[in-house]
N, C-alpha and C positions, 0 to 999 in steps of 0.2 A: 124547622125552627132552630135557630142558632142559640146555643147556650153560652153565655159569657161567664168566665170565672172572674170573680171580683178580686181585686187586689186588697191586701191588708194594710191599713194605716197603723203604724206603730204609735201607740199612745201611752206615754209615761205619766202624764198628768192630765186629769180631766179639765180641759180648758173651760168648759161651760161652768163647772163648779167653782173653779178658781176665779174666773171673771165675775161671776155673780157675787162671790164673797168680797171681791174688791169693790164692786159697785155699791154694795151695802155699806161698806166702811168709808169709802171715799167717792161720793157721787161725781166729783170732778174728774175721776179716772176715765169716765166716758169721753171726755174731751181729748184724752190721749189715745185711747184705744179705737174709737170709732173711725177717725181718719185712716188709721193703719188697716183696719178691717175693710174699709171701702177701697183703699189702695190695692189690697189683695184681691178683692173681687174684680176690680178693673183689670189688673194684670191677668187674672184667670180668664176674663173675656178675651183679652188681646191674644193670649196664648192658647185659646180654645181648650182650656182645662175643663174636664168633666169630673166633678167630685163624685158622681154616681158610679164611677168605676170602682169605688172602694166599698168594701163590706161595712155596713152599719150594724153594729152589734147589739145596740139597745135603742129603744125608741127615743130616749133623750139625746142620743148621739146625732140625730138628724139635724142638719143645718149647722153642724159644728165646723168652725173655721179650720180645724186640724186637717180635714180632707183637702181644702184649698191649699194649705201650707205644704203638705206632703207632695201634692201634685205639682205645685209651682217649683218646689225644690228639684223635682225630677226634670222639669221642662224649661226652666228659665234661669239663665246665668245672671241676668239682671236681678231677679228676685233673690237668688243665693247671695249675691253681693250685698244688697240692701238688708237682708235678714242678718247677715254676719255683722253688719254695722249697727243695726237697731236693736236686735233681739237681746244682747247682753244688758243694755240699759233698761229695756222693757222688763226683763226678768228681775233685775235689781229693784226696780220700782215696785213691782207687784209683791216681791218678798218683803218690802218695807210696809206694805199696806195689809197684807193677809198674814195672820198669825201662823206660825210653823205647824201647829196642830191641824189647821184647816188645809194647809198645803199637803200634809201627810195623808189626810183623808182623801183629797183629790187624787193623789198618787195611788192610793189603795183602790179607789173606785175605778180608776183607769185600768189598773191591772186586772181587776175582776171583770170589767167590761170586755177587755181583750180576750179573756178566757170564757166569755159568755156566762159568767156567774154573778153579774151585777144585779143588785136588787133595785127594781124600778120604783121604789117608794116615792121618791121626789128628788128634784134637783134643788139643792140649796141655793 
């Protein structure tokens, strides 16, 4: 039986927490994020990206787009180009929607999840 060593996805901010906070404050944000999310999934299919190659540290991390994003950055020049063009605008938008204290909470949670010390009470 072959054992595969999982790759680590660097996570500086919990995407799930951040996006959920943005959805609560600005429901229209889904109209911005969902097409980007589906575009990433389409590119992942085209490039045969397997997000299960990455270690999932907490149950709430399952299905996080971070794994797709990290894998696509490794495998797709097209994705790297698009990400460099779109991501700064996306980040600026989310920073206008989500208060700084919640952004800091998402960062702290990501750091604790990376070190396997995250509390799995709930995803906000």
